[in-house]
KOLROTI-891840 format. One record per residue (C-alpha): residue number from 1; x, y, z. Coordinates in steps of 0.02 Angstrom, whole numbers. Layout:
N
[NUM,[X,Y,Z]]
...
This chain:
605
[1,[8013,-1198,-4406]]
[2,[8061,-1347,-4297]]
[3,[8187,-1470,-4365]]
[4,[8169,-1649,-4306]]
[5,[8341,-1720,-4268]]
[6,[8397,-1880,-4353]]
[7,[8552,-1908,-4246]]
[8,[8588,-1950,-4065]]
[9,[8619,-1796,-3960]]
[10,[8725,-1881,-3825]]
[11,[8862,-2004,-3867]]
[12,[8863,-2173,-3781]]
[13,[8958,-2170,-3616]]
[14,[8989,-2337,-3528]]
[15,[9004,-2242,-3363]]
[16,[8825,-2177,-3370]]
[17,[8737,-2286,-3500]]
[18,[8682,-2466,-3486]]
[19,[8789,-2554,-3615]]
[20,[8772,-2735,-3670]]
[21,[8926,-2785,-3768]]
[22,[9089,-2695,-3802]]
[23,[9077,-2507,-3828]]
[24,[9211,-2532,-3962]]
[25,[9098,-2647,-4063]]
[26,[9074,-2611,-4248]]
[27,[8887,-2576,-4229]]
[28,[8797,-2481,-4092]]
[29,[8610,-2493,-4063]]
[30,[8532,-2368,-3942]]
[31,[8350,-2391,-3890]]
[32,[8241,-2263,-3805]]
[33,[8104,-2367,-3726]]
[34,[7979,-2389,-3587]]
[35,[7937,-2543,-3485]]
[36,[7752,-2501,-3501]]
[37,[7759,-2490,-3692]]
[38,[7689,-2646,-3781]]
[39,[7788,-2603,-3938]]
[40,[7950,-2602,-3839]]
[41,[7907,-2776,-3777]]
[42,[7875,-2834,-3956]]
[43,[8036,-2754,-4017]]
[44,[8132,-2840,-3877]]
[45,[8114,-3004,-3972]]
[46,[8196,-2925,-4126]]
[47,[8341,-2864,-4019]]
[48,[8369,-3041,-3953]]
[49,[8371,-3107,-4132]]
[50,[8496,-2979,-4198]]
[51,[8609,-3001,-4047]]
[52,[8614,-3187,-4080]]
[53,[8654,-3153,-4262]]
[54,[8786,-3017,-4238]]
[55,[8862,-3073,-4072]]
[56,[9017,-2970,-4027]]
[57,[8992,-2851,-4174]]
[58,[8842,-2769,-4087]]
[59,[8840,-2652,-3938]]
[60,[8663,-2626,-3869]]
[61,[8618,-2478,-3758]]
[62,[8452,-2448,-3671]]
[63,[8394,-2275,-3618]]
[64,[8234,-2232,-3527]]
[65,[8086,-2139,-3601]]
[66,[7939,-2186,-3488]]
[67,[7770,-2169,-3570]]
[68,[7703,-1994,-3543]]
[69,[7569,-1992,-3409]]
[70,[7608,-2168,-3348]]
[71,[7658,-2166,-3165]]
[72,[7692,-2353,-3171]]
[73,[7815,-2331,-3316]]
[74,[7910,-2194,-3224]]
[75,[7916,-2296,-3062]]
[76,[7983,-2447,-3159]]
[77,[8122,-2344,-3237]]
[78,[8173,-2266,-3071]]
[79,[8160,-2433,-2981]]
[80,[8281,-2521,-3097]]
[81,[8403,-2375,-3083]]
[82,[8406,-2392,-2892]]
[83,[8468,-2571,-2902]]
[84,[8640,-2647,-2923]]
[85,[8704,-2602,-3099]]
[86,[8770,-2780,-3115]]
[87,[8590,-2843,-3107]]
[88,[8518,-2712,-3225]]
[89,[8500,-2823,-3378]]
[90,[8423,-2966,-3281]]
[91,[8293,-2848,-3210]]
[92,[8272,-2767,-3381]]
[93,[8226,-2933,-3462]]
[94,[8108,-2972,-3318]]
[95,[8013,-2808,-3339]]
[96,[8006,-2829,-3528]]
[97,[7947,-3009,-3531]]
[98,[7867,-3062,-3365]]
[99,[7686,-3026,-3415]]
[100,[7583,-2962,-3560]]
[101,[7584,-2786,-3492]]
[102,[7674,-2699,-3349]]
[103,[7590,-2726,-3181]]
[104,[7621,-2685,-2998]]
[105,[7669,-2867,-2973]]
[106,[7807,-2848,-3105]]
[107,[7881,-2704,-3005]]
[108,[7875,-2809,-2848]]
[109,[7965,-2953,-2935]]
[110,[8099,-2835,-3002]]
[111,[8124,-2757,-2830]]
[112,[8144,-2931,-2755]]
[113,[8271,-2980,-2889]]
[114,[8370,-2819,-2859]]
[115,[8360,-2839,-2670]]
[116,[8290,-2665,-2640]]
[117,[8126,-2599,-2565]]
[118,[7988,-2567,-2691]]
[119,[7955,-2391,-2627]]
[120,[8102,-2281,-2579]]
[121,[8087,-2099,-2633]]
[122,[8193,-2007,-2506]]
[123,[8361,-2095,-2509]]
[124,[8513,-2036,-2606]]
[125,[8496,-2188,-2720]]
[126,[8318,-2137,-2762]]
[127,[8370,-1960,-2802]]
[128,[8513,-2020,-2913]]
[129,[8396,-2142,-3001]]
[130,[8268,-2004,-3035]]
[131,[8408,-1893,-3103]]
[132,[8470,-2033,-3217]]
[133,[8296,-2063,-3289]]
[134,[8268,-1876,-3313]]
[135,[8435,-1862,-3403]]
[136,[8379,-1999,-3524]]
[137,[8212,-1911,-3549]]
[138,[8300,-1748,-3589]]
[139,[8417,-1839,-3708]]
[140,[8267,-1917,-3796]]
[141,[8190,-1745,-3821]]
[142,[8352,-1672,-3890]]
[143,[8371,-1821,-4006]]
[144,[8198,-1796,-4081]]
[145,[8121,-1948,-3998]]
[146,[7931,-1937,-3982]]
[147,[7876,-2120,-3979]]
[148,[7938,-2280,-3900]]
[149,[8032,-2377,-3950]]
[150,[8148,-2268,-4052]]
[151,[8312,-2342,-4111]]
[152,[8477,-2261,-4161]]
[153,[8599,-2365,-4263]]
[154,[8776,-2296,-4256]]
[155,[8703,-2133,-4187]]
[156,[8574,-2113,-4328]]
[157,[8388,-2135,-4299]]
[158,[8315,-2291,-4380]]
[159,[8139,-2269,-4450]]
[160,[8120,-2434,-4542]]
[161,[8022,-2592,-4498]]
[162,[8070,-2698,-4348]]
[163,[8072,-2869,-4429]]
[164,[8236,-2963,-4412]]
[165,[8284,-2949,-4596]]
[166,[8258,-2760,-4606]]
[167,[8344,-2733,-4439]]
[168,[8495,-2833,-4496]]
[169,[8504,-2739,-4662]]
[170,[8512,-2576,-4566]]
[171,[8634,-2638,-4434]]
[172,[8752,-2712,-4565]]
[173,[8732,-2556,-4674]]
[174,[8697,-2660,-4829]]
[175,[8689,-2578,-5000]]
[176,[8499,-2568,-5009]]
[177,[8490,-2484,-4839]]
[178,[8632,-2363,-4884]]
[179,[8544,-2315,-5046]]
[180,[8380,-2285,-4953]]
[181,[8463,-2179,-4820]]
[182,[8559,-2077,-4950]]
[183,[8396,-2045,-5045]]
[184,[8306,-1993,-4886]]
[185,[8450,-1879,-4835]]
[186,[8448,-1794,-5003]]
[187,[8259,-1775,-5009]]
[188,[8258,-1712,-4830]]
[189,[8387,-1578,-4871]]
[190,[8285,-1420,-4905]]
[191,[8385,-1358,-5057]]
[192,[8391,-1531,-5139]]
[193,[8253,-1500,-5266]]
[194,[8333,-1337,-5323]]
[195,[8506,-1417,-5331]]
[196,[8442,-1561,-5437]]
[197,[8353,-1438,-5552]]
[198,[8515,-1340,-5570]]
[199,[8617,-1495,-5609]]
[200,[8498,-1553,-5746]]
[201,[8497,-1378,-5819]]
[202,[8687,-1373,-5826]]
[203,[8688,-1548,-5902]]
[204,[8564,-1496,-6037]]
[205,[8668,-1342,-6082]]
[206,[8831,-1442,-6086]]
[207,[8758,-1580,-6195]]
[208,[8678,-1454,-6314]]
[209,[8845,-1366,-6340]]
[210,[8946,-1527,-6355]]
[211,[8981,-1638,-6506]]
[212,[8826,-1736,-6456]]
[213,[8717,-1581,-6466]]
[214,[8627,-1628,-6627]]
[215,[8590,-1805,-6568]]
[216,[8533,-1737,-6399]]
[217,[8409,-1620,-6485]]
[218,[8346,-1756,-6601]]
[219,[8319,-1874,-6455]]
[220,[8181,-1765,-6384]]
[221,[8092,-1766,-6552]]
[222,[8074,-1956,-6558]]
[223,[7888,-1995,-6577]]
[224,[7806,-2104,-6449]]
[225,[7625,-2159,-6435]]
[226,[7501,-2299,-6456]]
[227,[7375,-2365,-6582]]
[228,[7204,-2441,-6556]]
[229,[7121,-2509,-6710]]
[230,[7128,-2375,-6842]]
[231,[7159,-2235,-6717]]
[232,[7329,-2182,-6653]]
[233,[7399,-2052,-6535]]
[234,[7580,-1998,-6548]]
[235,[7682,-1858,-6470]]
[236,[7867,-1824,-6467]]
[237,[7960,-1859,-6304]]
[238,[7973,-1671,-6280]]
[239,[7785,-1650,-6292]]
[240,[7754,-1799,-6178]]
[241,[7858,-1710,-6047]]
[242,[7789,-1535,-6075]]
[243,[7608,-1586,-6101]]
[244,[7601,-1749,-6003]]
[245,[7725,-1764,-5860]]
[246,[7715,-1578,-5822]]
[247,[7531,-1607,-5783]]
[248,[7591,-1691,-5622]]
[249,[7683,-1530,-5578]]
[250,[7524,-1429,-5608]]
[251,[7424,-1555,-5506]]
[252,[7544,-1527,-5360]]
[253,[7533,-1339,-5383]]
[254,[7343,-1350,-5383]]
[255,[7343,-1456,-5224]]
[256,[7461,-1334,-5139]]
[257,[7351,-1188,-5191]]
[258,[7198,-1278,-5122]]
[259,[7287,-1316,-4958]]
[260,[7350,-1137,-4937]]
[261,[7175,-1065,-4963]]
[262,[7091,-1189,-4845]]
[263,[7210,-1217,-4699]]
[264,[7372,-1129,-4749]]
[265,[7445,-955,-4751]]
[266,[7311,-888,-4869]]
[267,[7163,-954,-4768]]
[268,[7117,-786,-4690]]
[269,[7116,-608,-4763]]
[270,[7242,-547,-4634]]
[271,[7366,-687,-4673]]
[272,[7341,-676,-4860]]
[273,[7338,-488,-4892]]
[274,[7525,-451,-4897]]
[275,[7585,-598,-5005]]
[276,[7436,-577,-5122]]
[277,[7475,-393,-5147]]
[278,[7660,-431,-5170]]
[279,[7627,-569,-5296]]
[280,[7510,-461,-5399]]
[281,[7638,-321,-5403]]
[282,[7773,-448,-5446]]
[283,[7673,-504,-5598]]
[284,[7606,-338,-5662]]
[285,[7764,-231,-5653]]
[286,[7877,-354,-5748]]
[287,[7745,-373,-5884]]
[288,[7728,-183,-5901]]
[289,[7917,-160,-5910]]
[290,[7927,-296,-6043]]
[291,[7791,-211,-6148]]
[292,[7876,-42,-6127]]
[293,[8040,-108,-6199]]
[294,[7980,-224,-6337]]
[295,[7936,-139,-6503]]
[296,[7773,-180,-6590]]
[297,[7776,-352,-6667]]
[298,[7759,-537,-6627]]
[299,[7874,-526,-6475]]
[300,[7741,-427,-6381]]
[301,[7654,-594,-6352]]
[302,[7797,-649,-6239]]
[303,[7759,-531,-6094]]
[304,[7712,-678,-5982]]
[305,[7890,-744,-5987]]
[306,[7953,-614,-5863]]
[307,[7813,-628,-5734]]
[308,[7838,-803,-5660]]
[309,[7939,-858,-5507]]
[310,[8025,-1027,-5491]]
[311,[7976,-1079,-5315]]
[312,[8099,-1225,-5304]]
[313,[8253,-1118,-5336]]
[314,[8197,-970,-5230]]
[315,[8151,-1076,-5078]]
[316,[8310,-1180,-5098]]
[317,[8419,-1024,-5085]]
[318,[8323,-962,-4933]]
[319,[8341,-1132,-4850]]
[320,[8529,-1133,-4882]]
[321,[8546,-967,-4789]]
[322,[8470,-1047,-4634]]
[323,[8443,-933,-4484]]
[324,[8496,-780,-4582]]
[325,[8320,-778,-4654]]
[326,[8174,-765,-4530]]
[327,[8044,-903,-4540]]
[328,[7910,-770,-4570]]
[329,[8000,-713,-4727]]
[330,[8005,-892,-4793]]
[331,[7818,-903,-4763]]
[332,[7792,-738,-4854]]
[333,[7893,-792,-5007]]
[334,[7810,-963,-5013]]
[335,[7635,-888,-5004]]
[336,[7679,-757,-5135]]
[337,[7747,-894,-5248]]
[338,[7583,-989,-5231]]
[339,[7485,-836,-5287]]
[340,[7613,-811,-5426]]
[341,[7578,-990,-5483]]
[342,[7393,-951,-5490]]
[343,[7428,-799,-5598]]
[344,[7542,-897,-5713]]
[345,[7410,-1033,-5735]]
[346,[7277,-905,-5777]]
[347,[7393,-819,-5901]]
[348,[7433,-984,-5988]]
[349,[7250,-1031,-5995]]
[350,[7193,-866,-6071]]
[351,[7339,-803,-6176]]
[352,[7443,-954,-6225]]
[353,[7323,-1079,-6301]]
[354,[7296,-1134,-6480]]
[355,[7134,-1141,-6579]]
[356,[6991,-1210,-6476]]
[357,[6884,-1362,-6519]]
[358,[6721,-1340,-6426]]
[359,[6662,-1521,-6440]]
[360,[6815,-1583,-6345]]
[361,[6801,-1442,-6220]]
[362,[6619,-1491,-6196]]
[363,[6681,-1665,-6154]]
[364,[6800,-1588,-6027]]
[365,[6654,-1498,-5946]]
[366,[6559,-1663,-5932]]
[367,[6711,-1742,-5849]]
[368,[6722,-1596,-5727]]
[369,[6540,-1622,-5682]]
[370,[6580,-1805,-5648]]
[371,[6726,-1754,-5536]]
[372,[6614,-1631,-5443]]
[373,[6485,-1768,-5414]]
[374,[6618,-1886,-5346]]
[375,[6676,-1750,-5229]]
[376,[6499,-1709,-5173]]
[377,[6460,-1892,-5143]]
[378,[6619,-1903,-5038]]
[379,[6712,-2033,-5138]]
[380,[6879,-2042,-5047]]
[381,[6962,-2172,-5157]]
[382,[7093,-2093,-5271]]
[383,[7063,-2218,-5414]]
[384,[6903,-2143,-5491]]
[385,[6979,-1969,-5486]]
[386,[7136,-2033,-5572]]
[387,[7035,-2117,-5711]]
[388,[6929,-1962,-5743]]
[389,[7087,-1856,-5731]]
[390,[7164,-1951,-5878]]
[391,[7004,-1927,-5979]]
[392,[7004,-1742,-5932]]
[393,[7185,-1726,-5990]]
[394,[7141,-1801,-6159]]
[395,[6990,-1685,-6181]]
[396,[7087,-1529,-6133]]
[397,[7231,-1577,-6248]]
[398,[7117,-1612,-6395]]
[399,[7013,-1456,-6356]]
[400,[7159,-1338,-6389]]
[401,[7197,-1283,-6211]]
[402,[7366,-1328,-6138]]
[403,[7346,-1504,-6070]]
[404,[7437,-1465,-5907]]
[405,[7287,-1361,-5853]]
[406,[7198,-1527,-5825]]
[407,[7312,-1552,-5675]]
[408,[7252,-1391,-5592]]
[409,[7069,-1428,-5630]]
[410,[7085,-1604,-5560]]
[411,[7165,-1537,-5400]]
[412,[7013,-1429,-5366]]
[413,[6903,-1584,-5352]]
[414,[7020,-1700,-5256]]
[415,[6929,-1711,-5089]]
[416,[6988,-1659,-4920]]
[417,[6896,-1710,-4763]]
[418,[6891,-1672,-4576]]
[419,[7038,-1735,-4471]]
[420,[7024,-1914,-4414]]
[421,[6984,-1966,-4236]]
[422,[7162,-2025,-4205]]
[423,[7128,-2107,-4038]]
[424,[6984,-2210,-4106]]
[425,[7085,-2268,-4257]]
[426,[7237,-2313,-4152]]
[427,[7127,-2410,-4030]]
[428,[7048,-2503,-4176]]
[429,[7218,-2544,-4253]]
[430,[7287,-2603,-4085]]
[431,[7135,-2714,-4060]]
[432,[7157,-2794,-4231]]
[433,[7343,-2821,-4209]]
[434,[7319,-2888,-4033]]
[435,[7191,-3014,-4094]]
[436,[7301,-3067,-4239]]
[437,[7456,-3085,-4130]]
[438,[7364,-3208,-4017]]
[439,[7332,-3317,-4169]]
[440,[7509,-3304,-4238]]
[441,[7560,-3475,-4172]]
[442,[7415,-3568,-4250]]
[443,[7452,-3707,-4374]]
[444,[7439,-3672,-4561]]
[445,[7447,-3483,-4540]]
[446,[7581,-3369,-4608]]
[447,[7520,-3200,-4551]]
[448,[7370,-3084,-4525]]
[449,[7206,-3135,-4605]]
[450,[7145,-3051,-4764]]
[451,[7003,-2970,-4666]]
[452,[7126,-2896,-4541]]
[453,[7236,-2827,-4681]]
[454,[7085,-2747,-4765]]
[455,[7034,-2667,-4601]]
[456,[7211,-2601,-4573]]
[457,[7214,-2532,-4751]]
[458,[7051,-2441,-4717]]
[459,[7120,-2369,-4555]]
[460,[7279,-2312,-4643]]
[461,[7178,-2228,-4782]]
[462,[7077,-2134,-4652]]
[463,[7231,-2052,-4575]]
[464,[7255,-1944,-4732]]
[465,[7133,-1861,-4849]]
[466,[7154,-1905,-5035]]
[467,[7220,-1728,-5065]]
[468,[7353,-1744,-4930]]
[469,[7402,-1918,-4987]]
[470,[7420,-1864,-5168]]
[471,[7519,-1711,-5118]]
[472,[7636,-1817,-5012]]
[473,[7670,-1942,-5152]]
[474,[7655,-1834,-5308]]
[475,[7752,-1690,-5228]]
[476,[7914,-1789,-5221]]
[477,[7890,-1854,-5397]]
[478,[7859,-1678,-5459]]
[479,[8016,-1610,-5375]]
[480,[8136,-1753,-5409]]
[481,[8075,-1826,-5575]]
[482,[7959,-1711,-5672]]
[483,[8048,-1544,-5652]]
[484,[8223,-1614,-5682]]
[485,[8161,-1701,-5840]]
[486,[8077,-1539,-5894]]
[487,[8241,-1446,-5868]]
[488,[8340,-1578,-5961]]
[489,[8222,-1572,-6109]]
[490,[8196,-1384,-6117]]
[491,[8347,-1295,-6042]]
[492,[8471,-1343,-6178]]
[493,[8520,-1190,-6279]]
[494,[8662,-1176,-6404]]
[495,[8767,-1023,-6365]]
[496,[8802,-937,-6528]]
[497,[8829,-757,-6581]]
[498,[8687,-782,-6706]]
[499,[8566,-795,-6559]]
[500,[8613,-623,-6495]]
[501,[8599,-537,-6663]]
[502,[8434,-448,-6681]]
[503,[8369,-509,-6513]]
[504,[8443,-375,-6399]]
[505,[8276,-294,-6358]]
[506,[8193,-462,-6322]]
[507,[8331,-516,-6205]]
[508,[8336,-345,-6122]]
[509,[8147,-346,-6093]]
[510,[8149,-519,-6012]]
[511,[8303,-477,-5909]]
[512,[8235,-311,-5847]]
[513,[8067,-389,-5807]]
[514,[8140,-525,-5698]]
[515,[8290,-436,-5623]]
[516,[8212,-265,-5591]]
[517,[8025,-284,-5616]]
[518,[8003,-427,-5493]]
[519,[8080,-345,-5337]]
[520,[8010,-174,-5386]]
[521,[7835,-244,-5404]]
[522,[7841,-350,-5247]]
[523,[7912,-214,-5134]]
[524,[7807,-75,-5211]]
[525,[7643,-171,-5199]]
[526,[7684,-227,-5021]]
[527,[7724,-48,-4966]]
[528,[7563,15,-5048]]
[529,[7457,-120,-4963]]
[530,[7535,-78,-4794]]
[531,[7513,111,-4821]]
[532,[7330,86,-4866]]
[533,[7311,-26,-4712]]
[534,[7255,-170,-4819]]
[535,[7396,-277,-4750]]
[536,[7519,-281,-4606]]
[537,[7703,-321,-4624]]
[538,[7767,-439,-4488]]
[539,[7895,-360,-4373]]
[540,[8008,-512,-4385]]
[541,[8085,-454,-4550]]
[542,[8139,-285,-4616]]
[543,[8098,-199,-4780]]
[544,[8275,-236,-4837]]
[545,[8247,-421,-4806]]
[546,[8083,-412,-4900]]
[547,[8178,-331,-5044]]
[548,[8300,-477,-5043]]
[549,[8155,-599,-5054]]
[550,[8085,-495,-5197]]
[551,[8251,-511,-5288]]
[552,[8248,-700,-5266]]
[553,[8074,-700,-5343]]
[554,[8159,-643,-5504]]
[555,[8221,-821,-5528]]
[556,[8101,-868,-5667]]
[557,[8166,-1028,-5744]]
[558,[8033,-1168,-5746]]
[559,[7875,-1067,-5780]]
[560,[7969,-936,-5879]]
[561,[8041,-1069,-5995]]
[562,[7870,-1150,-6006]]
[563,[7783,-988,-6058]]
[564,[7927,-942,-6174]]
[565,[7903,-1108,-6263]]
[566,[7721,-1062,-6295]]
[567,[7755,-879,-6340]]
[568,[7903,-897,-6460]]
[569,[7876,-1029,-6596]]
[570,[8032,-972,-6692]]
[571,[8183,-1072,-6633]]
[572,[8304,-925,-6626]]
[573,[8179,-819,-6529]]
[574,[8154,-959,-6404]]
[575,[8342,-984,-6387]]
[576,[8368,-798,-6352]]
[577,[8227,-801,-6225]]
[578,[8305,-949,-6136]]
[579,[8474,-862,-6124]]
[580,[8389,-707,-6054]]
[581,[8293,-810,-5926]]
[582,[8454,-899,-5873]]
[583,[8553,-738,-5856]]
[584,[8417,-644,-5763]]
[585,[8385,-791,-5646]]
[586,[8570,-807,-5602]]
[587,[8587,-620,-5571]]
[588,[8425,-618,-5469]]
[589,[8492,-759,-5361]]
[590,[8658,-668,-5333]]
[591,[8574,-503,-5291]]
[592,[8445,-585,-5176]]
[593,[8574,-683,-5079]]
[594,[8688,-531,-5065]]
[595,[8546,-426,-4992]]
[596,[8488,-560,-4870]]
[597,[8661,-617,-4816]]
[598,[8700,-464,-4712]]
[599,[8525,-397,-4686]]
[600,[8471,-381,-4505]]
[601,[8303,-400,-4422]]
[602,[8219,-235,-4371]]
[603,[8266,-248,-4187]]
[604,[8449,-274,-4237]]
[605,[8457,-126,-4357]]
C-alpha cells in the first residue's frame, strides 16, 4: 500500500534552492512547477498577489518539475540553471509570462537575458544544471508531487484552491484553514474511525454510570417525527438512529460489497476463495459454540450476536501496527469482513425481523422494480435513486423488516459505469476554461457563463460513477457521524451486580463465541480450504499472522450490539449482552495485537 506524502522531503536550503525573500521569514511557500505548464503560469499571478500582501513575512522557493515527456520544459529548466544565479528570478518571470505558452523563442529570449548560449550540453555548467534539475525532480517524487504546480506551505502540501483569499488563509494559518487541516489529518489517519468509535463508546458508558445516567437514557427516548394532515410518524431518537441513520451505514456496506465483487478482492474465484471460506467459518463456529453453551429458552435466539466482526476497530488496530502486518493480511481481513457483513445482513433479514405486513412489502417490491428500471435505463443522476430510496426505507420499515436493509437493497441498484475517457474530458475542460479566461476582462462579467458551469459540472460528474461518488461522500459520514452516534446511543450500560446475576451462561456464550469461536472458525476454515485446494494462502503472511487476524475479527461491537438489540428485548438481558460484547471485544483486540506484534513473515521464521 503506497502512502502519498503530505510533507516536504527536503528542507529549504538557500545554498541550493532558489529563494525569494528571507529564509527566516515566518511563512515559506515552496512551488514545484514547470515553465511549460499553463497552470503554473496562472498560479504565478496568485504568487505575485500574496507576495505583495505578505511582503517580508513570505519566503518563496521555486523547484523544478518539468512536464513529463516535454523536451522543451526540461530544456527550459536546465537553461535557467546554467545562467547567473543573480539573474534567475528575472529569467523565471520571463519564462512564466512572456507568451501564452512556452515556445522556442522564449528559450532564446531567456538565453539572451542570461548571456549564455541556447544550446550547451557538454560543459561543466550544463552538467551541473542537469544535476540540479534532476535533484528537484527526485525531491518532487519523494514529496508525493504528481502534478504541477504543487505548493508546500511551511513544509506541508497545500491542496486547496489557488484564489488569493484561499491562498492567504492557508499562508496565514487562519482558524478556518487550521480546522480544515486538522479534520483532514484526522480523517486521513487510518485508525481515526476506530478511535472515534472507541471514544464515543467510553463516553456513553461514563455518562450511563454517572449522576446524569437517568437523564442520558431518557434523552434517547424523546419522540421525534412529523405530521401531515391526520397522519403522523414518530420515532424515538434511539430508533431514528438505529432504524434511520444506520441505514447510511448499511448503504455504505452494500456499496463496498458491490465494489469488492465487481472490481475488488472478491472479483475472481481465486482472490475470493480464502477470505470467503474464513468468513463462513468465522460465522458458523461462534454461532455453534453459542448454541452449545446456552440452555433451551429465549436466549437461544441471540446466537447471531457472537458471529459479527466490527471492521472499523479491526482495521484500525491493524493500521496502527504499520509494517508489522503485511499488506496482504490487511487485504485478507478486509475481504473477510466484507463477507462477514453479508452474512450479518442475511441473518438480520431472516431471523431478526418482526411480524410482516405483505402490502407494504409489496410496495417495497414495486420500488425495487423502479430502481432496477432506472439502473437499466442508465440514469446516472443520484437524485432519483435517493428519492426512491427514502420511499423504499418507509415501505421496508412499515413492512416489518428492519429498515436498515433498505440501505443494502438500494446499494445494489446504484449504477456503476465504465471508466471515463480521461484525456477527452480533460481536453474538453481545458477548452472551456481557455475560452472563458479569454472573456474574463469583458465588461459586465463576473465569471464563467452559466453554460460553461453546467458543462464543467457534467464533466465532473462523468469522472466518477454514482456508486463511487456516494461511497466517497457517504463513507466518511458513516465512519465519523453515523457509527459514533450509534455507539453513543447504544453502548451505554450500567454496571451493576444485578446484571451479572442469572446471566452467566449468556455472557459466557457470547464471550466464547467472539473470543474463541471467531479465530477458531477463521483459521480452521482457511486451513480446510487450503487442504482441499479450494484456496491458496499467500506466502507473504504466516499461519500465526492469520491467527492474529482471526483474533482481531473477534471484535464484535457495532453489529454485535445491533443484533443483540434485536435479539434481547428484556433490558437486563440486553445489558448483560452488551457487557459480554465489550469484554470479549477488548480481550480479542489484546490477543490479536499480541499475536501479530512479534509474529514474523514465513521467510523470517
